[in-house]
Structures are given as C-alpha cells and as structure tokens.
N, C-alpha and C positions, 0 to 999 in steps of 0.2 A: 428242401431241408436235408441236411446230412444226418444219417442215422448213427454212424460211428464217429467217435471223437478220438483224436490222437492225444495220448497222455505221455508224460515223461516220468520215469522212475529211476532211482539210483540203486545199483546193485554192486556188490563187491566183485572183483575179477573172478574169484573162485565160483561164486554163485552164477554169474553170467556164463562161465564156461560149462557149468553143470546144466544150465538151461539149454545152451546151444547143443550140447552132446545129446540130451534127451530129445530135443526137437529133431535132430538128425536121425536118431534111432527110430523115431515115430514118423519120419518123413513129413514133418510139419514145420511151420515157421514159428518164430517166437510169439507172435500175436495169438496164434491158435492155442499154443501151450498156456499162455497167461490167461486167455479167456476161459479155458477149461479149468484152470487152477482157481480162478475167482469164483466161477459157478460152483465148483465143488466145495470151496470154503463157505460160500453163502448157504448152500444146501445143508452143509454140516451144522452151521450155526442155527439154521431154522429147525433142523431135526432135534438139536439140543433143547431148543425152546419148546418144541412140541412134546418132547419126552418129559421136561420139567412140568409142563402144564398137566400132562397125564398123571404124573406122580403126585402133584398137588391135588388133583381131582380125586385120585384113589385114596389119598390120605384123608381128605374131607369125607369121603364115602365111608371109610372105616370108622372115623370118629362119629359119624351119624349113626352107624350101626351100634357102636358102643353106647351112645346116649340112649338109643331106643331100648337096648338090652337092659341098661340100668333102670330106665323108666318101667319097663315090663317087670323086672325083678322087684322093684319097689311096690308096684301095684299088686303083685302076687302075694307079697309078704304082708300087705296091709289088711 
C-alpha cells in the first residue's frame, strides 16, 4: 500500500515562481516545501485551538473564584 498520494493544486504563475525560488534557495523540491507548509499550517491551527481552550479554561477558573468569593462574602456578612 502506498503511503504518499499525489495531489493536484492550482497556483497562479506568480505564486508558483515564488515557490520555485524558495525551493531553490533551500535546496529542496516543491513537494518538500508544500509538505512543510501544510505541517506548519496544521500545527498553527492546532496551537490556536489549544490557546483558545486554555483561555476558556482560565476564564471559567476566574469565574469560579469570583463565585466562591461572592459566596464567602455573603456568608461572612450574614
């Protein structure tokens, strides 16, 4: 079974020239450049999701602290 699959993509002439120039600078071929670009993109998206989850979790934690503080103040005043 083949691990890699060939795909077709459409790029403007300018973008393809930029890809080829960068590949030449890095002594790589187009496929290597695109694989790295896709991995970087997916990693970035995953990092964004992880950051959002952390932010949501911290927001919930702060809200819990506020609720506890409100409860503590209410019982102290009673």
